[in-house]
C-alpha positions in Angstrom: 112.5 112.3 75.3 109.9 109.7 74.4 106.3 110.4 75.3 103.8 107.8 76.3 100.2 108.9 76.1 98.0 107.6 78.9 94.8 106.0 77.7 91.6 105.1 79.6 92.0 101.7 81.0 90.1 98.9 79.2 90.1 95.1 79.6 91.6 94.3 76.2 94.6 96.7 76.4 95.4 96.0 80.0 95.0 92.2 79.9 98.8 91.5 79.3 99.5 93.4 82.5 96.7 92.4 84.9 93.0 93.0 85.6 90.9 95.8 87.0 87.5 96.4 88.6 85.4 99.4 89.5 85.0 98.8 93.2 82.2 101.4 93.7 80.1 100.3 90.7 81.0 96.6 90.2 79.3 94.5 87.5 77.7 91.3 88.4 75.0 90.2 90.7 74.5 90.3 94.5 74.8 87.1 96.5 72.3 87.9 99.2 69.5 90.4 98.8 69.4 94.1 98.3 70.8 95.3 101.6 74.1 93.4 101.4 75.4 93.4 97.8 78.5 91.4 97.4 80.1 90.9 94.1 82.5 87.9 94.2 85.7 87.3 92.4 86.2 90.7 90.8 89.9 90.7 91.5 91.8 87.6 92.7 95.3 86.5 93.2 97.2 83.9 95.1 99.1 84.7 98.3 101.0 82.8 100.9 100.6 84.4 104.3 99.0 87.7 105.1 97.9 90.6 102.9 99.3 94.1 103.7 97.5 97.3 103.0 99.7 100.4 102.5 98.2 103.9 101.9 100.3 106.1 99.6 100.2 109.8 98.9 101.7 110.9 95.6 102.2 114.5 94.6 101.7 115.7 91.0 104.9 116.3 89.2 106.2 116.5 85.6 105.4 112.8 85.0 108.9 111.9 83.8 109.5 108.2 84.6 113.1 107.5 85.6 112.7 104.1 87.2 110.5 101.1 87.6 110.0 98.1 89.9 108.8 94.6 89.6 108.0 91.7 92.0 109.2 88.3 90.7 106.4 86.2 92.2 103.9 88.7 93.6 101.0 90.6 92.1 100.2 94.1 93.3 96.8 95.8 93.8 96.3 99.5 93.7 93.1 101.3 94.5 92.5 104.9 93.4 90.9 106.6 96.4 90.4 110.3 95.8 91.4 111.0 92.2 91.7 109.2 88.9 95.2 107.8 88.7 97.8 107.2 86.0 99.7 103.9 86.1 102.5 102.8 83.8 103.4 99.2 83.1 105.8 97.3 80.8 106.0 93.6 80.1 107.8 91.1 82.2 111.4 90.8 80.9 113.4 88.6 83.2 114.9 91.5 85.3 116.0 93.7 82.5 113.8 96.8 82.2 112.0 97.5 79.0 111.0 101.2 79.3 110.7 101.4 75.5 107.6 99.0 75.8 105.9 101.0 78.5 102.2 101.8 78.3 100.2 104.2 80.5 96.6 103.9 81.6 94.1 106.3 83.3 92.3 104.4 86.0 89.1 106.1 87.4 88.8 106.9 91.1 87.3 104.0 92.9 88.9 101.4 90.6 91.4 98.8 91.6 94.0 97.4 89.3 95.8 94.1 89.9 99.2 94.2 88.3 100.5 90.7 87.5 103.8 89.3 88.9 107.0 90.4 87.1 105.3 93.3 85.3 107.3 96.6 85.5 105.5 99.5 87.2 105.9 102.1 89.9 103.6 104.2 92.0 100.4 105.6 90.6 100.3 109.3 89.6 97.5 111.8 90.2 95.6 112.8 87.1 93.8 115.9 88.3 94.5 116.6 92.0 97.8 118.0 93.4 98.0 114.8 95.5 96.6 111.3 94.9 95.8 109.0 97.8 95.7 105.3 96.9 95.9 102.0 98.6 98.6 99.5 97.7 97.7 95.9 98.4 100.5 93.3 98.5 101.4 90.1 100.3 103.0 91.0 103.6 106.7 91.9 103.4 106.8 92.1 99.6 109.0 95.2 99.7 111.5 93.4 101.8 111.4 90.0 100.0 110.4 90.5 96.4 110.9 94.0 95.1 113.5 95.0 92.5 113.7 98.7 91.7 115.8 99.8 88.7 116.9 103.3 87.8 116.7 103.9 84.0 119.6 105.4 82.1 118.7 109.0 81.1 118.2 107.9 77.5 115.4 105.6 78.6 113.4 108.1 80.6 109.9 108.8 79.3 107.2 111.4 79.9 103.6 110.4 80.4 101.1 112.7 78.6 97.3 112.8 78.8 
């Protein structure tokens, strides 16, 4: 089985898949004084309609990836709440999965990633804890209207290592 080594997320390597921001230590400048520090435009995306916030709890397992999903027209945000998380992504490919091109990234607790539309991915995985709590951010009803999940053939499964 192919192994994919998870690397610490960085702007250059993650750029083909999306953007990310440390939400607890943002870079930039405050808009109004020292009491209320607001750092604008760290993560942005377009959305028609309402945004939905979905908490997720993911248990630690063997990190063997057997499937992936993509959203044709929708970005996805994921915030690591109580542990560093591992995410895997692969390039957009017109609906045919490309697990052989998958990359894995370690995202520090408190960071948010925005995965671009059409990028293959699945849920985040805990790096250290037995269970990761994260927040998924999507336009409302994305799972019902714009979510394709594909099971890989066994020959395409891969294991994420750290």
